[in-house]
C-alpha positions in Angstrom: -20.2 -42.9 25.6 -23.0 -40.2 26.8 -23.4 -36.7 25.4 -21.8 -34.8 28.5 -18.2 -37.3 28.4 -18.5 -36.9 24.6 -18.4 -33.0 25.2 -15.6 -33.2 28.2 -13.7 -35.5 25.6 -13.7 -32.6 22.7 -12.9 -30.0 25.2 -10.3 -31.6 26.6 -8.9 -32.4 23.1 -9.3 -28.6 21.3 -7.4 -27.3 24.7 -4.4 -29.6 23.9 -2.0 -29.3 20.8 -2.9 -31.7 18.3 -0.2 -34.1 16.8 0.0 -31.7 13.7 0.4 -28.6 15.6 3.3 -29.9 18.0 5.2 -30.6 14.6 5.0 -27.4 12.8 7.2 -24.0 14.0 5.5 -22.3 17.0 4.9 -18.5 16.4 4.9 -18.5 12.6 2.3 -16.2 12.3 2.4 -14.1 15.6 3.3 -10.6 14.5 0.5 -11.1 11.7 -2.2 -12.5 14.2 -1.2 -9.6 16.9 -1.8 -6.8 14.3 -5.1 -8.5 13.5 -6.3 -9.1 17.2 -5.3 -5.4 18.0 -7.2 -4.3 14.8 -10.4 -6.3 16.0 -10.4 -4.5 19.7 -7.3 -6.5 21.6 -4.2 -4.9 23.6 -1.5 -3.8 21.3 0.8 -6.3 22.9 -1.7 -9.2 23.8 -0.6 -12.1 26.3 2.0 -14.5 24.1 -0.2 -17.5 25.0 -3.4 -15.7 24.1 -1.4 -15.6 20.3 -0.4 -19.0 20.8 -4.0 -20.1 21.1 -5.4 -18.2 18.5 -2.6 -19.3 16.0 -3.8 -23.1 16.8 -7.2 -22.3 16.4 -6.6 -20.5 13.1 -4.1 -23.4 11.5 -6.6 -25.9 12.7 -9.5 -24.5 10.7 -7.4 -23.7 7.8 -6.3 -27.0 7.7 -9.6 -28.8 8.0 -10.9 -26.6 5.5 -8.0 -27.5 3.0 -8.1 -31.1 3.8 -12.0 -30.9 3.0 -11.1 -29.4 -0.4 -8.6 -31.8 -1.0 -10.9 -34.7 -0.7 -13.4 -33.0 -3.0 -10.5 -32.4 -5.7 -9.1 -36.1 -5.4 -12.6 -36.9 -6.8 -12.0 -35.3 -10.1 -8.1 -35.5 -9.8 -7.1 -31.7 -8.8 -7.4 -29.2 -6.2 -8.9 -26.0 -7.5 -10.4 -22.9 -6.5 -13.8 -24.1 -7.0 -13.5 -26.6 -4.4 -12.5 -23.9 -1.7 -15.7 -21.6 -3.1 -17.9 -25.1 -2.9 -17.1 -25.3 0.8 -18.2 -21.7 1.6 -21.0 -21.8 -0.6 -23.6 -21.5 2.4 -21.6 -18.9 3.9 -22.6 -15.7 1.6 -20.3 -13.5 3.6 -17.3 -15.7 3.1 -18.5 -16.3 -0.5 -18.7 -12.6 -1.2 -15.4 -12.1 0.1 -13.7 -15.0 -1.7 -15.0 -13.8 -4.7 -14.1 -10.2 -4.1 -10.4 -11.3 -3.4 -10.2 -13.4 -6.4 -11.2 -10.4 -8.3 -8.5 -8.3 -7.1 -5.9 -10.6 -7.6 -7.3 -11.2 -11.4 -7.0 -7.1 -11.5 -3.4 -7.3 -9.9 -2.2 -9.7 -12.2 -3.4 -7.4 -15.1 -1.8 -4.4 -13.6 1.3 -6.1 -13.4 1.3 -7.8 -16.9 0.5 -4.3 -18.3 3.4 -2.5 -16.3 5.6 -5.1 -17.4 4.8 -4.6 -21.0 5.4 -0.7 -20.6 8.8 -1.6 -19.1 9.7 -3.5 -22.1 8.4 -0.9 -24.6 10.3 1.7 -22.4 13.7 -0.6 -22.4 13.4 -1.0 -26.2 12.7 2.6 -27.1 16.0 3.7 -25.3 18.2 0.4 -27.0 
């Protein structure tokens, strides 16, 4: 197979829904993607075909990414956040965003914990 025919095969396969994408429910992220597309400059009501295509692309990317992380995690016996961070280590913007989101998650967890403790103290003082 020469380079041009392999490129054509790749292009044809990417335009067709993959077997795994045909098994899932379509449109599960439709509203979220429409909002994101609008936020990035698209029409407020993009064509359903466009949203479906973007959804297919995003789901394929996330699935492939998760499978790569799972392959790395299987070497140690478990999947961890570090497996995902390792995969994006060479992409500084993605790595920084991941670290930022993990930090915010930890802050929210601490805030919820503090809020729960305050509620328990309030309930105990009312009894």
